[in-house]
N, C-alpha and C positions, 0 to 999 in steps of 0.2 A: 176785581178780585182782591180779597183781603190777604194780607200777609199772615202767616201763622205765627203765633207767639212762641218763641223758643226761650226756654229758661237759660239763664246764664250758667254755664257749666262750672265756672270757678266758684260762683256763689253756692251752687248745689254741692260741690265738692267740699267747700268750707263747712257747710252745715253738717254734712255727713261726717267730716273729721271731728267736729265738736261733739256730735252725738256718740260716735265711737269712742272718743277719748273719755267722755263722761261714763260710758258703760265700763270701760277698762278700769278707770279709777274707782268706780263704785265697787266692782268686784274685788279689787285690791283692798279697799278699806274694810269691806265685809270680812274678808279672810284674815285681815290684820286684827280685827276685833276678836275674832275667834282665837287667834294665836295668843292674844293677851290673857285669855281666860285659862289657858293650859299651863301646866307646871313645866318650868324650864328644865330641859334635860331628859324629859320623857320621850318615848318613841313617837307619840302623837304630836308632841311639840316639834320634834325634828322634822316630821313629815309635813306639818303645817308651815313651818319656817321655809322649807324647800319650796312649797307651793307659793308662798308669798314672794320669795325671791324670783321665781319664774314669772309671776304676774308683774312684778316691778320691772323686770327685764323686758317683758312684752310692751309695757307702757313706754319705756325709754326707746325701744326700737321703733315703735309706731310714731312717736314724735320725731325721731331722727329722719324717718322716711319722708315725712311731710315737708321737710326743709328744702 
């Protein structure tokens, strides 16, 4: 009988971590670019800034969880 191949869970977890981190950072950068086009002090700017702050906090929390 042959042994079944099992993927290394740490390696899989690391790849998923990197993929998820790339996704989160990509979302943040996209929203940050939109923020830069808005006029500072407007209601749209404040809403977008709040969204960017939340995305930044999500990225920081995600990284801290992986340590």
